[in-house]
C-alpha positions as a Markdown table, in Angstrom:
| # | Residue | x | y | z |
|---|---|---|---|---|
| 1 | Met | -30.7 | -13.0 | -0.6 |
| 2 | Ala | -28.7 | -11.3 | 2.2 |
| 3 | Ser | -25.0 | -11.6 | 2.2 |
| 4 | Asn | -22.7 | -12.1 | 5.2 |
| 5 | Ile | -20.2 | -9.7 | 3.7 |
| 6 | Arg | -20.1 | -6.6 | 5.8 |
| 7 | Arg | -18.3 | -4.0 | 3.7 |
| 8 | Thr | -18.6 | -4.9 | 0.0 |
| 9 | Glu | -16.8 | -1.7 | -1.1 |
| 10 | Glu | -13.7 | -2.6 | 0.9 |
| 11 | Leu | -13.9 | -6.3 | -0.3 |
| 12 | Ala | -14.0 | -5.2 | -3.9 |
| 13 | Ser | -11.2 | -2.7 | -3.5 |
| 14 | Gly | -9.0 | -5.2 | -1.7 |
| 15 | Leu | -9.5 | -7.8 | -4.3 |
| 16 | Ala | -8.8 | -5.4 | -7.1 |
| 17 | Leu | -5.6 | -4.2 | -5.4 |
| 18 | Ala | -4.4 | -7.7 | -4.8 |
| 19 | Ala | -5.2 | -8.7 | -8.4 |
| 20 | Leu | -3.3 | -5.6 | -9.7 |
| 21 | Gly | -0.3 | -6.5 | -7.5 |
| 22 | Ala | -0.3 | -10.1 | -8.6 |
| 23 | Ala | -0.5 | -9.2 | -12.3 |
| 24 | Ala | 2.3 | -6.7 | -11.9 |
| 25 | Gly | 4.4 | -9.1 | -9.9 |
| 26 | Ala | 4.0 | -11.9 | -12.5 |
| 27 | Phe | 5.0 | -9.5 | -15.3 |
| 28 | Ile | 8.0 | -8.2 | -13.3 |
| 29 | Val | 9.3 | -11.6 | -12.3 |
| 30 | Ala | 8.9 | -12.8 | -15.9 |
| 31 | Ser | 10.6 | -9.7 | -17.4 |
| 32 | Tyr | 13.4 | -8.7 | -15.1 |
| 33 | Pro | 16.0 | -10.6 | -13.1 |
| 34 | Leu | 15.6 | -10.4 | -9.4 |
| 35 | Gly | 19.2 | -11.0 | -8.6 |
| 36 | Thr | 20.5 | -12.4 | -5.3 |
| 37 | Ala | 20.3 | -11.2 | -1.7 |
| 38 | Arg | 23.8 | -9.9 | -2.0 |
| 39 | Gln | 23.4 | -8.1 | -5.3 |
| 40 | Leu | 19.7 | -7.2 | -6.1 |
| 41 | Gly | 18.7 | -7.1 | -9.7 |
| 42 | Pro | 16.5 | -4.5 | -11.5 |
| 43 | Gly | 13.3 | -6.5 | -10.7 |
| 44 | Ala | 13.8 | -6.9 | -7.0 |
| 45 | Met | 12.3 | -3.6 | -5.8 |
| 46 | Pro | 9.3 | -3.6 | -8.2 |
| 47 | Ala | 8.6 | -7.3 | -7.2 |
| 48 | Leu | 8.7 | -6.3 | -3.5 |
| 49 | Val | 6.2 | -3.4 | -4.2 |
| 50 | Ala | 4.0 | -5.8 | -6.1 |
| 51 | Leu | 4.1 | -8.2 | -3.1 |
| 52 | Ile | 3.2 | -5.4 | -0.8 |
| 53 | Leu | 0.2 | -4.5 | -3.0 |
| 54 | Val | -1.0 | -8.1 | -2.8 |
| 55 | Leu | -0.6 | -8.2 | 1.0 |
| 56 | Leu | -2.3 | -4.9 | 1.5 |
| 57 | Gly | -5.1 | -5.9 | -0.9 |
| 58 | Gly | -5.6 | -9.1 | 1.1 |
| 59 | Val | -5.8 | -7.2 | 4.4 |
| 60 | Ile | -8.3 | -4.7 | 3.0 |
| 61 | Ala | -10.4 | -7.6 | 1.6 |
| 62 | Val | -10.4 | -9.5 | 4.9 |
| 63 | Arg | -11.5 | -6.3 | 6.7 |
| 64 | Gly | -14.3 | -6.0 | 4.3 |
| 65 | Leu | -15.5 | -9.5 | 5.2 |
| 66 | Trp | -15.3 | -9.1 | 9.0 |
| 67 | Glu | -16.0 | -5.5 | 9.9 |
| 68 | Gln | -19.4 | -4.1 | 10.4 |
| 69 | Gly | -20.5 | -1.6 | 7.7 |
| 70 | Glu | -22.9 | -0.9 | 4.9 |
| 71 | Gly | -23.2 | -2.7 | 1.6 |
| 72 | Val | -22.6 | -0.5 | -1.4 |
| 73 | Gly | -25.9 | 1.2 | -2.3 |
| 74 | Asp | -28.0 | -0.9 | 0.0 |
| 75 | Gly | -28.6 | 1.1 | 3.1 |
| 76 | Pro | -27.4 | 0.7 | 6.6 |
| 77 | Gly | -25.8 | -2.6 | 7.5 |
| 78 | Asn | -27.7 | -5.1 | 5.3 |
| 79 | Gly | -24.8 | -5.8 | 3.0 |
| 80 | Ala | -27.0 | -7.3 | 0.3 |
| 81 | Gly | -25.5 | -7.1 | -3.2 |
| 82 | Leu | -22.5 | -5.4 | -4.6 |
| 83 | Asp | -22.6 | -2.5 | -7.0 |
| 84 | Leu | -19.4 | -3.4 | -8.8 |
| 85 | Arg | -19.4 | -0.2 | -10.9 |
| 86 | Ala | -19.6 | 2.0 | -7.9 |
| 87 | Ala | -17.0 | 0.0 | -6.0 |
| 88 | Leu | -14.4 | -0.1 | -8.8 |
| 89 | Arg | -15.0 | 3.4 | -10.2 |
| 90 | Pro | -12.5 | 5.2 | -7.9 |
| 91 | Ala | -9.8 | 2.5 | -8.6 |
| 92 | Gly | -10.3 | 2.7 | -12.3 |
| 93 | Leu | -10.1 | 6.5 | -12.4 |
| 94 | Ile | -6.9 | 6.6 | -10.3 |
| 95 | Leu | -5.3 | 3.8 | -12.4 |
| 96 | Gly | -6.3 | 5.7 | -15.5 |
| 97 | Ala | -4.8 | 8.9 | -14.2 |
| 98 | Ile | -1.5 | 7.1 | -13.5 |
| 99 | Leu | -1.4 | 5.6 | -16.9 |
| 100 | Leu | -2.3 | 9.0 | -18.4 |
| 101 | Phe | 0.6 | 10.5 | -16.5 |
| 102 | Gly | 3.0 | 7.8 | -17.8 |
| 103 | Gly | 1.8 | 8.4 | -21.4 |
| 104 | Leu | 2.0 | 12.2 | -21.3 |
| 105 | Val | 5.1 | 12.9 | -19.2 |
| 106 | Asp | 7.5 | 12.5 | -22.2 |
| 107 | Trp | 5.3 | 14.6 | -24.5 |
| 108 | Leu | 4.1 | 17.4 | -22.3 |
| 109 | Gly | 6.6 | 17.4 | -19.5 |
| 110 | Val | 6.4 | 16.5 | -15.8 |
| 111 | Val | 4.6 | 19.6 | -14.6 |
| 112 | Pro | 1.5 | 19.5 | -17.0 |
| 113 | Ala | 1.4 | 15.7 | -16.7 |
| 114 | Ser | 1.4 | 15.9 | -12.9 |
| 115 | Ala | -1.5 | 18.4 | -13.0 |
| 116 | Ile | -3.5 | 16.2 | -15.4 |
| 117 | Ala | -2.9 | 13.2 | -13.1 |
| 118 | Val | -4.1 | 15.1 | -10.0 |
| 119 | Ile | -7.2 | 16.3 | -11.8 |
| 120 | Gly | -7.9 | 12.8 | -13.2 |
| 121 | Ser | -7.5 | 11.1 | -9.8 |
| 122 | Ala | -9.5 | 13.8 | -8.1 |
| 123 | Leu | -12.5 | 12.7 | -10.1 |
| 124 | Ala | -12.5 | 9.4 | -8.2 |
| 125 | Ser | -14.0 | 11.1 | -5.1 |
| 126 | Arg | -17.2 | 13.1 | -5.2 |
| 127 | Arg | -16.1 | 15.0 | -2.0 |
| 128 | Thr | -13.0 | 16.8 | -3.4 |
| 129 | Arg | -13.2 | 20.5 | -3.9 |
| 130 | Lys | -11.8 | 22.6 | -6.7 |
| 131 | Arg | -9.6 | 24.5 | -4.4 |
| 132 | Glu | -8.0 | 21.4 | -2.9 |
| 133 | Ile | -7.4 | 20.0 | -6.4 |
| 134 | Ala | -5.8 | 23.3 | -7.5 |
| 135 | Ala | -3.6 | 23.5 | -4.4 |
| 136 | Leu | -2.4 | 19.9 | -4.8 |
| 137 | Ala | -1.7 | 20.5 | -8.5 |
| 138 | Ala | 0.3 | 23.6 | -7.6 |
| 139 | Val | 2.3 | 21.9 | -4.9 |
| 140 | Leu | 3.1 | 18.9 | -7.2 |
| 141 | Ala | 4.1 | 21.3 | -10.0 |
| 142 | Val | 6.9 | 22.6 | -7.8 |
| 143 | Ala | 7.7 | 19.4 | -5.8 |
| 144 | Val | 7.9 | 16.8 | -8.6 |
| 145 | Pro | 10.5 | 18.6 | -10.7 |
| 146 | Ala | 12.4 | 19.7 | -7.6 |
| 147 | Leu | 12.7 | 16.2 | -6.4 |
| 148 | Phe | 13.1 | 14.2 | -9.6 |
| 149 | Val | 15.1 | 16.6 | -11.7 |
| 150 | Gly | 16.8 | 18.8 | -9.1 |
| 151 | Ile | 17.6 | 16.4 | -6.3 |
| 152 | Leu | 17.7 | 13.0 | -8.0 |
| 153 | Gly | 19.1 | 14.4 | -11.3 |
| 154 | Met | 16.7 | 12.4 | -13.6 |
| 155 | Pro | 16.6 | 13.6 | -17.2 |
| 156 | Leu | 12.9 | 14.5 | -17.3 |
| 157 | Lys | 11.4 | 17.2 | -19.5 |
| 158 | Ile | 9.7 | 19.8 | -17.2 |
| 159 | Trp | 7.7 | 21.7 | -19.8 |
| 160 | Pro | 6.6 | 21.0 | -23.4 |
| 161 | Ala | 8.9 | 22.4 | -26.0 |
| 162 | Leu | 7.2 | 25.4 | -27.6 |
């Protein structure tokens, strides 16, 4: 049975992004005070980012419904069927790389954790090249500690203690 959905990959990605934003927003609103308009609380900015994720996910999903394109794995323009695994693989790998960074940053330091996150998220695309990954990892190895430790003064470990 043919589907009227034009771009199933965008639809699935948009719905996944909106669901992630809604889940994060629900957790943030339940866990942190939002404060008032005059004096924002610790949950205000994360709640705003979660709302933006929901809105962007909705826009992406609507574009997937209306724009002409190909169905995932189905050939030009027929849009029949959704290969959920292929559509959600990139989002899962990027989310996994972010979680891995969060779990490793205290143990390994910000430079190795950033490099691991770049490599993990690069696996989400089959079109990335090893040189691009190495260049991005090198740039982040300098930029992340310079920004967060040097400029913002955050007490992050840069390298693992040997």
